[in-house]
C-alpha positions as CSV (number, residue, x, y, z in Angstrom):
1,M,162.5,108.9,88.7
2,Q,164.2,111.8,91.5
3,K,167.8,111.1,92.6
4,V,169.8,112.9,95.4
5,Q,173.3,113.6,94.4
6,S,175.4,114.4,97.8
7,T,179.1,115.6,97.5
8,A,181.7,116.6,99.8
9,V,182.6,120.6,99.5
10,R,185.1,122.7,101.6
11,F,183.4,125.7,102.5
12,K,185.7,129.4,103.1
13,V,184.4,131.6,105.9
14,A,186.4,135.0,105.8
15,R,184.4,136.6,108.6
16,A,182.4,135.4,111.5
17,I,179.1,134.5,111.3
18,E,175.7,134.0,113.4
19,L,174.3,131.0,112.4
20,E,171.8,131.0,114.9
21,P,171.6,133.0,117.8
22,G,174.3,132.8,120.2
23,F,176.1,130.4,117.7
24,V,178.8,132.0,115.6
25,L,180.8,130.8,112.6
26,R,184.6,131.7,112.9
27,P,186.6,132.3,109.9
28,G,188.3,129.4,108.5
29,V,187.9,126.5,106.1
30,Y,185.1,123.9,107.0
31,T,184.3,120.5,104.8
32,G,180.4,120.2,104.4
33,I,178.2,118.6,102.1
34,K,176.5,119.8,99.0
35,T,172.7,118.6,98.1
36,R,170.5,118.3,95.4
37,T,167.9,116.7,93.6
38,R,167.4,115.4,90.0
39,V,164.2,115.7,88.5
40,D,163.3,113.8,85.1
41,S,160.1,115.2,83.2
42,I,158.9,115.1,79.7
43,G,161.1,118.1,78.9
44,G,163.9,116.3,80.2
45,V,166.3,116.2,83.2
46,S,166.8,119.3,85.4
47,W,168.2,119.8,89.4
48,T,167.0,121.4,92.0
49,P,169.0,124.4,93.5
50,S,172.0,123.0,95.3
51,Q,171.7,123.1,99.6
52,Y,174.3,123.1,101.4
53,K,175.1,121.7,105.0
54,L,177.9,121.5,107.8
55,E,177.7,119.3,110.0
56,F,179.2,119.5,114.1
57,T,179.7,117.7,116.8
58,A,178.0,118.4,120.0
59,D,181.3,119.5,121.5
60,Q,182.3,121.6,118.4
61,L,179.0,123.2,118.8
62,A,179.6,124.0,122.4
63,R,183.1,125.7,121.7
64,M,181.6,127.5,119.2
65,G,178.9,129.2,121.6
66,A,175.8,127.2,121.2
67,Q,173.4,126.3,123.9
68,Q,174.1,122.4,124.7
69,K,171.2,120.6,124.2
70,P,170.5,117.3,126.6
71,N,171.5,113.9,124.5
72,L,172.6,115.7,121.2
73,I,175.3,113.9,119.5
74,A,175.4,116.0,116.1
75,K,173.7,118.6,114.1
76,N,173.6,119.6,110.9
77,I,173.2,123.3,110.3
78,D,171.7,124.4,106.9
79,V,174.0,127.5,105.6
80,T,172.9,127.7,102.0
81,K,171.6,131.3,102.8
82,F,175.0,132.3,103.6
83,V,176.6,130.7,100.6
84,R,174.1,132.4,98.4
85,L,174.9,135.8,99.7
86,G,178.6,135.2,99.5
87,K,179.3,135.1,103.2
88,V,180.3,131.3,103.0
89,I,182.3,130.9,99.8
90,V,182.3,126.8,98.4
91,A,185.9,126.5,97.4
């Protein structure tokens, strides 16, 4: 049986990072979510590699330079690759 485990984490960003074209994450500390999935098998229990996400409101996205999309309330941004590259630190 699979079980998804989500945990609130804090991310530290030392230098500005362009997450998407025109959308720059400025240096600072952000709150986000770490998610991983438990996988049961005959050999025992294992976990998938963790995934990391930040959620921003439409107003926050606009202040960071993202293009405005009609009716957007919030957006989850996957920052897993930036965590793995060491550009975003899980605190």
